[in-house]
Short mmCIF file of the C-alpha atoms (twelve columns), coordinates in Angstrom:
data_MODEL
# 
_entry.id   MODEL 
# 
loop_
_atom_site.group_PDB 
_atom_site.id 
_atom_site.type_symbol 
_atom_site.label_atom_id 
_atom_site.label_alt_id 
_atom_site.label_comp_id 
_atom_site.label_asym_id 
_atom_site.label_seq_id 
_atom_site.Cartn_x 
_atom_site.Cartn_y 
_atom_site.Cartn_z 
_atom_site.pdbx_PDB_model_num 
ATOM 1   C CA . LYS A 1   -130.697 -77.141 -40.533 1 
ATOM 2   C CA . THR A 2   -134.317 -78.250 -40.914 1 
ATOM 3   C CA . SER A 3   -135.164 -81.442 -42.719 1 
ATOM 4   C CA . MET A 4   -138.588 -82.280 -44.115 1 
ATOM 5   C CA . ARG A 5   -139.769 -85.818 -44.651 1 
ATOM 6   C CA . VAL A 6   -141.832 -86.398 -47.738 1 
ATOM 7   C CA . THR A 7   -144.266 -89.276 -47.429 1 
ATOM 8   C CA . GLY A 8   -144.733 -91.866 -50.151 1 
ATOM 9   C CA . ALA A 9   -148.186 -90.435 -50.830 1 
ATOM 10  C CA . ALA A 10  -146.817 -86.943 -51.413 1 
ATOM 11  C CA . ARG A 11  -144.174 -88.316 -53.785 1 
ATOM 12  C CA . SER A 12  -146.815 -90.283 -55.700 1 
ATOM 13  C CA . LEU A 13  -149.039 -87.200 -55.971 1 
ATOM 14  C CA . ARG A 14  -146.185 -85.222 -57.486 1 
ATOM 15  C CA . ARG A 15  -145.683 -87.918 -60.119 1 
ATOM 16  C CA . LEU A 16  -149.374 -88.143 -61.038 1 
ATOM 17  C CA . VAL A 17  -150.305 -85.551 -63.656 1 
ATOM 18  C CA . PRO A 18  -153.890 -85.732 -64.936 1 
ATOM 19  C CA . LEU A 19  -154.266 -85.678 -68.718 1 
ATOM 20  C CA . ALA A 20  -156.529 -83.460 -70.828 1 
ATOM 21  C CA . ASP A 21  -159.456 -82.061 -68.817 1 
ATOM 22  C CA . ARG A 22  -159.083 -84.382 -65.805 1 
ATOM 23  C CA . VAL A 23  -158.936 -83.143 -62.192 1 
ATOM 24  C CA . LEU A 24  -157.566 -85.105 -59.205 1 
ATOM 25  C CA . VAL A 25  -159.636 -84.379 -56.082 1 
ATOM 26  C CA . LYS A 26  -159.198 -85.400 -52.440 1 
ATOM 27  C CA . ARG A 27  -162.570 -85.800 -50.747 1 
ATOM 28  C CA . VAL A 28  -162.810 -83.732 -47.540 1 
ATOM 29  C CA . ALA A 29  -163.495 -85.636 -44.314 1 
ATOM 30  C CA . GLN A 30  -167.039 -85.498 -42.972 1 
ATOM 31  C CA . GLU A 31  -167.475 -83.470 -39.785 1 
ATOM 32  C CA . SER A 32  -168.248 -85.729 -36.834 1 
ATOM 33  C CA . LYS A 33  -169.651 -82.907 -34.712 1 
ATOM 34  C CA . THR A 34  -172.513 -80.475 -35.389 1 
ATOM 35  C CA . ALA A 35  -172.263 -76.713 -34.869 1 
ATOM 36  C CA . GLY A 36  -174.052 -77.209 -31.521 1 
ATOM 37  C CA . GLY A 37  -171.411 -79.707 -30.352 1 
ATOM 38  C CA . ILE A 38  -173.392 -82.929 -30.812 1 
ATOM 39  C CA . LEU A 39  -171.250 -85.882 -31.898 1 
ATOM 40  C CA . LEU A 40  -172.534 -87.762 -34.949 1 
ATOM 41  C CA . PRO A 41  -172.050 -91.508 -35.469 1 
ATOM 42  C CA . GLU A 42  -170.072 -92.454 -38.574 1 
ATOM 43  C CA . ALA A 43  -173.012 -94.326 -40.098 1 
ATOM 44  C CA . SER A 44  -175.230 -91.233 -40.184 1 
ATOM 45  C CA . ALA A 45  -172.518 -88.958 -41.549 1 
ATOM 46  C CA . GLY A 46  -172.489 -90.395 -45.092 1 
ATOM 47  C CA . LYS A 47  -170.253 -89.088 -47.869 1 
ATOM 48  C CA . LYS A 48  -169.473 -85.423 -48.049 1 
ATOM 49  C CA . ASN A 49  -169.692 -83.953 -51.544 1 
ATOM 50  C CA . GLU A 50  -166.837 -81.524 -51.058 1 
ATOM 51  C CA . GLY A 51  -163.257 -81.938 -52.117 1 
ATOM 52  C CA . GLU A 52  -159.940 -80.182 -52.551 1 
ATOM 53  C CA . VAL A 53  -158.269 -80.073 -55.969 1 
ATOM 54  C CA . ILE A 54  -154.877 -81.796 -55.776 1 
ATOM 55  C CA . ALA A 55  -153.805 -81.742 -59.448 1 
ATOM 56  C CA . VAL A 56  -155.208 -80.371 -62.713 1 
ATOM 57  C CA . GLY A 57  -154.580 -81.439 -66.298 1 
ATOM 58  C CA . PRO A 58  -153.661 -78.953 -69.036 1 
ATOM 59  C CA . GLY A 59  -157.184 -78.877 -70.516 1 
ATOM 60  C CA . ALA A 60  -158.893 -80.489 -73.497 1 
ATOM 61  C CA . LEU A 61  -158.361 -79.542 -77.138 1 
ATOM 62  C CA . ASN A 62  -161.174 -78.143 -79.270 1 
ATOM 63  C CA . ARG A 63  -161.687 -79.006 -82.973 1 
ATOM 64  C CA . GLU A 64  -159.182 -76.350 -84.075 1 
ATOM 65  C CA . GLY A 65  -156.507 -77.820 -81.787 1 
ATOM 66  C CA . GLU A 66  -156.614 -74.935 -79.306 1 
ATOM 67  C CA . ARG A 67  -156.385 -75.685 -75.609 1 
ATOM 68  C CA . ILE A 68  -159.558 -75.063 -73.569 1 
ATOM 69  C CA . GLY A 69  -158.642 -73.621 -70.151 1 
ATOM 70  C CA . MET A 70  -159.553 -75.418 -66.935 1 
ATOM 71  C CA . GLN A 71  -162.187 -73.913 -64.631 1 
ATOM 72  C CA . VAL A 72  -160.513 -75.053 -61.396 1 
ATOM 73  C CA . ALA A 73  -156.995 -74.719 -60.016 1 
ATOM 74  C CA . VAL A 74  -154.920 -76.622 -57.466 1 
ATOM 75  C CA . GLY A 75  -156.107 -75.827 -53.944 1 
ATOM 76  C CA . ASP A 76  -159.708 -74.945 -54.896 1 
ATOM 77  C CA . ARG A 77  -162.515 -76.417 -52.770 1 
ATOM 78  C CA . VAL A 78  -165.140 -77.874 -55.075 1 
ATOM 79  C CA . LEU A 79  -168.613 -79.403 -54.950 1 
ATOM 80  C CA . LEU A 80  -168.631 -82.957 -56.318 1 
ATOM 81  C CA . PRO A 81  -171.464 -85.010 -57.798 1 
ATOM 82  C CA . GLU A 82  -172.842 -87.743 -55.537 1 
ATOM 83  C CA . TYR A 83  -171.849 -90.451 -58.018 1 
ATOM 84  C CA . GLY A 84  -169.096 -90.593 -60.597 1 
ATOM 85  C CA . GLY A 85  -165.388 -90.084 -60.768 1 
ATOM 86  C CA . HIS A 86  -162.739 -92.771 -60.813 1 
ATOM 87  C CA . THR A 87  -161.165 -93.861 -57.526 1 
ATOM 88  C CA . VAL A 88  -157.364 -93.606 -57.564 1 
ATOM 89  C CA . LYS A 89  -155.154 -95.621 -55.209 1 
ATOM 90  C CA . LEU A 90  -151.553 -94.471 -54.830 1 
ATOM 91  C CA . ASP A 91  -148.668 -96.187 -53.036 1 
ATOM 92  C CA . GLY A 92  -148.465 -94.957 -49.450 1 
ATOM 93  C CA . ALA A 93  -151.901 -93.269 -49.563 1 
ATOM 94  C CA . GLU A 94  -154.264 -96.181 -48.916 1 
ATOM 95  C CA . ASP A 95  -156.195 -94.189 -46.282 1 
ATOM 96  C CA . GLU A 96  -156.879 -91.201 -48.559 1 
ATOM 97  C CA . GLU A 97  -159.826 -91.150 -50.944 1 
ATOM 98  C CA . LEU A 98  -158.635 -89.645 -54.226 1 
ATOM 99  C CA . LEU A 99  -160.985 -89.271 -57.177 1 
ATOM 100 C CA . LEU A 100 -160.389 -88.369 -60.808 1 
ATOM 101 C CA . PHE A 101 -163.121 -86.252 -62.458 1 
ATOM 102 C CA . ARG A 102 -163.518 -84.477 -65.769 1 
ATOM 103 C CA . ASP A 103 -163.528 -80.682 -65.409 1 
ATOM 104 C CA . GLU A 104 -167.121 -80.544 -66.683 1 
ATOM 105 C CA . ASP A 105 -168.310 -83.044 -64.023 1 
ATOM 106 C CA . ILE A 106 -167.383 -80.781 -61.095 1 
ATOM 107 C CA . LEU A 107 -170.526 -78.956 -59.991 1 
ATOM 108 C CA . GLY A 108 -168.977 -75.749 -58.622 1 
ATOM 109 C CA . LYS A 109 -166.359 -73.988 -56.503 1 
ATOM 110 C CA . LEU A 110 -166.896 -73.309 -52.811 1 
# 
């Protein structure tokens, strides 16, 4: 019999459901090594503008009350704007950087 432990962060993520056209994104960690094998210091790495979609809202409503579909899905890798988004802190996930964006603010899929 195999047992799986679910962390507090994973439980919190399951409870968090974005509303309307909001998308919850986990920023991907910056590579600390180049393709040639050179190690980069943390200060020069900066923020990486890529993320993984963790949760997606149902979509916004148009003037007629019809739901507008979302352009991203859970698990998609996306390109994020340099600035923007709302930082989200969840219990048990203090070390993870989670951001909440509007669907229209995401620049593209990777």
